[in-house]
C-alpha positions as CSV (number, residue, x, y, z in Angstrom):
1,M,0.0,0.0,0.0
2,Q,1.2,3.5,-0.9
3,F,0.8,6.4,1.5
4,Y,1.0,10.1,0.6
5,S,2.0,13.4,2.2
6,K,-0.6,16.1,2.4
7,N,0.3,17.9,-0.8
8,E,0.6,14.6,-2.7
9,A,-2.8,13.5,-1.4
10,I,-4.4,16.8,-2.4
11,N,-3.0,16.5,-5.9
12,R,-4.0,12.8,-6.3
13,I,-7.6,13.5,-5.1
14,N,-7.9,16.4,-7.5
15,K,-6.6,14.3,-10.4
16,L,-8.8,11.3,-9.8
17,A,-12.0,13.3,-9.1
18,G,-11.4,15.6,-12.1
19,A,-11.1,12.4,-14.3
20,G,-14.3,11.0,-12.8
21,K,-12.6,8.0,-11.3
22,A,-14.0,6.1,-8.3
23,F,-11.6,6.1,-5.4
24,L,-11.3,5.5,-1.7
25,F,-9.4,7.7,0.8
26,I,-8.1,7.4,4.3
27,I,-6.6,10.5,6.0
28,D,-4.9,10.5,9.4
29,Y,-5.7,13.0,12.2
30,K,-2.7,15.2,11.5
31,Q,-3.0,15.0,7.7
32,E,0.5,13.7,7.5
33,C,-0.3,10.3,6.0
34,S,-3.0,9.5,3.5
35,F,-4.1,6.5,1.4
36,I,-5.8,7.3,-1.9
37,E,-6.5,4.5,-4.3
38,K,-8.7,3.8,-7.2
39,V,-11.4,1.3,-6.2
40,D,-10.4,-1.1,-9.0
41,D,-6.9,-1.3,-7.6
42,I,-7.6,-2.0,-3.9
43,D,-6.4,-5.4,-2.7
44,S,-9.1,-6.9,-0.5
45,S,-6.5,-9.1,1.3
46,E,-5.0,-5.8,2.6
47,L,-8.1,-3.6,3.0
48,L,-11.8,-4.2,3.4
49,Y,-14.4,-1.4,3.5
50,N,-18.2,-1.0,3.7
51,L,-18.9,2.7,3.6
52,N,-22.6,3.2,3.8
53,G,-23.1,0.3,1.4
54,F,-20.2,1.1,-0.9
55,T,-18.1,-2.0,-0.4
56,N,-15.5,-4.5,-1.6
57,C,-16.8,-7.2,0.8
58,T,-19.7,-9.2,-0.7
59,S,-19.1,-12.6,0.9
60,V,-21.7,-14.0,3.3
61,V,-20.2,-14.2,6.8
62,P,-21.5,-16.9,9.2
63,P,-22.5,-15.7,12.6
64,L,-20.1,-15.9,15.5
65,R,-20.5,-19.3,17.2
66,Y,-18.8,-18.4,20.5
67,P,-19.4,-15.9,23.2
68,I,-17.5,-12.7,22.9
69,I,-14.8,-12.0,25.5
70,W,-14.5,-8.2,25.9
71,Q,-12.4,-7.0,28.9
72,P,-11.3,-3.3,28.7
73,Q,-8.5,-2.2,31.0
74,P,-9.1,1.6,31.1
75,I,-6.6,4.0,32.5
76,S,-7.3,5.0,36.1
77,L,-9.4,8.0,37.1
78,S,-6.2,9.6,38.5
79,Q,-4.4,9.2,35.2
80,Y,-7.4,10.6,33.3
81,K,-7.6,13.6,35.7
82,K,-4.1,14.7,34.7
83,S,-5.2,15.2,31.1
84,F,-8.6,16.6,32.2
85,D,-7.0,19.2,34.5
86,I,-4.7,20.5,31.7
87,I,-7.8,21.0,29.5
88,R,-9.9,22.5,32.2
89,K,-7.2,25.0,33.1
90,N,-7.0,26.1,29.4
91,I,-10.8,26.4,29.2
92,L,-11.0,28.5,32.3
93,S,-8.2,30.7,30.9
94,G,-10.2,31.3,27.8
95,N,-8.0,29.3,25.4
96,S,-10.8,26.9,24.4
97,F,-14.6,26.6,24.7
98,L,-14.6,22.9,24.0
99,T,-11.7,20.4,23.8
100,N,-12.0,16.7,22.7
101,L,-10.0,14.5,25.1
102,T,-9.3,11.0,24.0
103,C,-7.5,8.0,25.6
104,M,-6.2,4.6,24.5
105,T,-7.6,1.6,26.4
106,P,-6.1,-1.9,26.2
107,V,-8.7,-4.6,25.6
108,N,-8.5,-8.4,26.2
109,T,-10.7,-10.0,23.6
110,N,-11.0,-13.2,21.5
111,L,-12.0,-11.1,18.5
112,G,-9.5,-10.2,15.8
113,L,-9.6,-7.0,13.8
114,K,-11.1,-8.8,10.8
115,D,-13.8,-10.5,13.0
116,I,-14.8,-7.1,14.3
117,F,-15.1,-5.7,10.7
118,Y,-17.2,-8.6,9.5
119,H,-19.6,-8.8,12.5
120,S,-20.0,-5.2,13.7
121,R,-23.0,-3.2,12.6
122,A,-22.1,0.4,11.6
123,L,-22.8,2.9,8.9
124,Y,-19.1,3.0,8.0
125,K,-16.6,0.1,8.4
126,L,-13.0,-0.2,7.4
127,W,-10.3,-2.8,8.1
128,L,-6.6,-2.3,7.4
129,K,-4.6,-5.6,7.8
130,E,-2.7,-5.9,11.1
131,T,-3.3,-2.2,11.7
132,F,-6.8,-1.1,12.7
133,V,-10.5,-1.5,12.3
134,V,-13.1,1.3,12.5
135,F,-16.8,1.0,12.8
136,S,-18.0,4.6,12.8
137,P,-21.6,6.0,13.1
138,E,-20.5,9.6,12.3
139,I,-20.7,11.2,8.9
140,F,-18.0,13.7,8.1
141,I,-19.2,15.3,4.9
142,R,-21.4,14.2,1.9
143,I,-21.3,15.9,-1.5
144,E,-23.9,15.4,-4.1
145,N,-25.2,17.6,-7.0
146,G,-22.9,20.5,-5.8
147,R,-24.3,20.5,-2.3
148,I,-22.1,19.7,0.7
149,S,-23.5,18.6,4.0
150,S,-22.0,17.7,7.4
151,Y,-23.5,15.9,10.4
152,P,-21.6,16.5,13.6
153,M,-22.4,14.1,16.4
154,K,-22.1,15.3,20.0
155,G,-23.9,14.2,23.1
156,T,-24.3,10.7,24.5
157,I,-26.4,8.8,27.1
158,D,-27.3,5.3,28.1
159,A,-30.6,4.6,26.2
160,T,-31.8,2.3,29.0
161,L,-32.0,5.1,31.5
162,P,-35.6,6.2,32.3
163,S,-36.5,9.2,30.2
164,A,-33.1,9.0,28.5
165,T,-34.1,11.2,25.5
166,R,-35.4,13.9,27.7
167,L,-32.4,13.8,30.0
168,L,-30.0,14.1,27.0
169,M,-31.9,16.9,25.4
170,E,-32.2,18.8,28.7
171,D,-28.5,18.3,29.7
172,E,-27.0,21.8,29.7
173,K,-23.5,20.6,29.2
174,E,-24.4,18.4,26.3
175,A,-26.5,21.2,24.7
176,A,-23.7,23.7,25.1
177,E,-21.1,21.3,23.6
178,H,-23.4,20.5,20.7
179,A,-24.1,24.2,20.0
180,T,-20.3,25.0,20.0
181,I,-19.6,22.2,17.4
182,V,-22.5,23.2,15.2
183,D,-21.2,26.8,15.1
184,L,-17.6,25.5,14.3
185,I,-18.8,23.2,11.5
186,R,-21.0,26.0,10.0
187,N,-17.9,28.2,10.0
188,D,-15.8,25.5,8.5
189,L,-18.2,24.8,5.6
190,S,-18.4,28.5,5.0
191,I,-14.7,28.4,4.0
192,V,-15.6,26.2,1.0
193,A,-19.3,26.7,0.3
194,D,-21.9,29.5,0.1
195,N,-25.4,29.7,1.6
196,V,-24.4,27.5,4.6
197,S,-27.3,26.8,7.0
198,V,-28.3,24.4,9.8
199,T,-31.1,22.3,8.3
200,R,-31.6,20.0,11.3
201,Y,-30.6,20.7,14.9
202,R,-30.0,18.1,17.6
203,Y,-31.9,15.1,16.4
204,V,-31.5,11.8,18.3
205,D,-30.1,8.5,16.9
206,T,-30.0,5.2,18.7
207,L,-26.7,3.2,18.5
208,Y,-26.6,-0.4,19.5
209,T,-23.6,-2.0,21.2
210,N,-22.6,-5.3,22.8
211,H,-23.5,-3.7,26.2
212,G,-26.8,-2.3,25.1
213,P,-28.2,0.8,23.3
214,I,-26.9,4.4,23.6
215,L,-28.5,7.6,22.3
216,Q,-26.5,10.3,20.5
217,T,-27.5,13.7,19.2
218,S,-26.5,15.1,15.7
219,S,-27.2,18.1,13.5
220,E,-27.2,18.6,9.8
221,I,-25.4,21.6,8.2
222,S,-25.3,22.2,4.4
223,G,-24.2,24.6,1.8
224,V,-23.6,25.1,-2.0
225,L,-20.1,24.4,-3.6
226,P,-18.7,26.3,-6.6
227,K,-19.4,24.8,-9.9
228,S,-15.8,23.7,-10.5
229,Y,-15.5,22.0,-7.1
230,V,-14.7,18.5,-8.5
231,D,-11.4,19.8,-9.9
232,H,-10.5,21.0,-6.4
233,L,-11.9,18.2,-4.2
234,G,-8.6,17.6,-2.5
235,E,-8.3,21.2,-1.3
236,I,-11.9,21.2,-0.1
237,L,-11.4,18.0,2.0
238,F,-8.1,19.2,3.6
239,R,-9.4,22.7,4.3
240,L,-12.1,21.1,6.5
241,L,-9.6,18.9,8.4
242,P,-9.3,17.9,11.1
243,A,-13.0,17.4,11.8
244,G,-14.4,19.9,14.3
245,S,-16.3,17.3,16.3
246,I,-13.1,15.6,17.4
247,T,-11.0,18.7,18.0
248,G,-13.0,21.6,19.5
249,A,-13.2,25.3,19.3
250,P,-11.4,27.4,18.4
251,K,-9.9,24.6,16.4
252,H,-6.2,25.4,16.0
253,K,-5.6,26.6,19.6
254,T,-7.6,23.6,20.8
255,M,-5.4,21.2,18.8
256,E,-2.4,22.6,20.7
257,I,-4.1,21.8,24.0
258,I,-4.9,18.3,22.8
259,E,-1.2,17.8,22.0
260,Q,-0.3,18.9,25.5
261,S,-2.9,16.8,27.3
262,E,-3.1,13.5,25.4
263,E,-0.4,11.0,26.3
264,Y,-0.4,9.0,23.0
265,E,-0.5,9.6,19.2
266,R,-4.0,9.5,17.6
267,G,-2.6,8.3,14.3
268,F,-5.5,7.4,12.0
269,Y,-8.0,7.6,14.8
270,T,-10.2,10.7,14.4
271,G,-9.0,11.1,10.9
272,I,-11.5,10.5,8.0
273,T,-12.3,7.8,5.5
274,G,-14.6,7.9,2.5
275,Y,-15.1,7.4,-1.2
276,F,-15.9,9.3,-4.4
277,D,-17.8,7.2,-7.0
278,G,-17.2,9.6,-9.9
279,R,-20.3,11.7,-9.1
280,K,-20.8,11.9,-5.3
281,L,-18.7,11.8,-2.2
282,D,-19.5,10.2,1.2
283,S,-17.2,10.1,4.2
284,A,-16.9,9.4,7.9
285,V,-15.0,10.5,11.0
286,M,-13.0,7.6,12.2
287,I,-14.3,7.3,15.7
288,R,-15.1,3.9,17.3
289,F,-11.6,2.8,16.5
290,I,-9.5,-0.3,17.4
291,E,-5.8,-0.5,16.7
292,E,-3.3,-3.4,16.9
293,Q,0.1,-2.8,18.3
294,N,2.6,-5.7,18.7
295,G,-0.3,-8.1,19.0
296,Q,-2.2,-6.1,21.6
297,I,-5.6,-4.5,20.9
298,F,-6.2,-0.9,21.9
299,F,-9.5,1.0,21.7
300,K,-9.3,4.7,21.3
301,S,-12.2,6.8,22.6
302,G,-13.1,10.1,24.2
303,G,-15.4,13.0,24.5
304,G,-15.8,16.8,24.6
305,I,-14.7,18.8,27.7
306,T,-16.3,22.1,28.5
307,C,-16.4,24.4,31.5
308,K,-19.5,22.5,32.6
309,S,-17.8,19.1,32.5
310,D,-17.7,16.8,35.5
311,L,-14.5,14.7,35.8
312,E,-16.2,11.4,36.7
313,N,-19.0,11.8,34.1
314,E,-16.4,12.4,31.4
315,Y,-14.3,9.5,32.5
316,N,-17.3,7.2,32.5
317,E,-18.4,8.5,29.0
318,M,-14.9,7.6,27.7
319,K,-15.2,4.1,29.1
320,Q,-18.8,3.7,27.9
321,K,-17.6,4.2,24.3
322,V,-15.3,1.2,24.5
323,Y,-17.6,-1.3,22.8
324,V,-18.2,-3.2,19.7
325,P,-21.5,-3.0,17.8
326,I,-22.0,-6.8,17.6
327,Y,-25.4,-7.9,18.9
């Protein structure tokens, strides 16, 4: 597999899109390493994908015939607090309104990366041999007929709680976090599009996990691209990166805070993946992400921190997201 630098990736995307070629792309969080390949040239022994039905995996997979072993070993609350305190100090100093804090959790499991790809249920799935698997529910952007749309996802609650939807919608911290991200994404889209507006605000989706359902809130923001956008698709994608929902606001200062507070490299986690079929583009933020390092499985997860955040609640949300959607 060949990987590209930022400038190389932009040029390759522009060339393929301008020629109307179908291709798949994977871009890491820092935009330092990208994979862009024509669909016809992808080796399915190295990479499998099912991106909202666009897939190179058509074989029928038999159901798992053994119980899943899933034993996360999260960092301690005291370890989490060190990173949380760095972020909180910056927020109280006015350096950020919202910062996405993520962690890496070792997991003991009898599932391999490919097992998780085959059996997980998610809108966007991707497996890279001996590297990672992602099963993301979060759309990054979609482009069709000259219209660009984004769907930031912020706000989570256990769906089995009594009145869970009401509790989520009335939670001041979650509402403030969601409003901040919607404003950020609206501003981001305005860099590349005209007539940007919020077309749906804070609608609720149910996500199913191996530990039960959770609720999450999303919004829809859309605008109109220039007529020649296909020839500049690479610039459009990279001008929107990294995704606002996994960084915070203001974006660039918040990325500096993330660098100070997180004790590991995100790598491809919280980057994006997607495809262009010669006419339309669909893509996902690479959350719900499991990486393999020296034979050990690590789950990367996190959430947004604001001035209203409670340490233990945020710690528990980070742990709650360490799941596989196999049910």
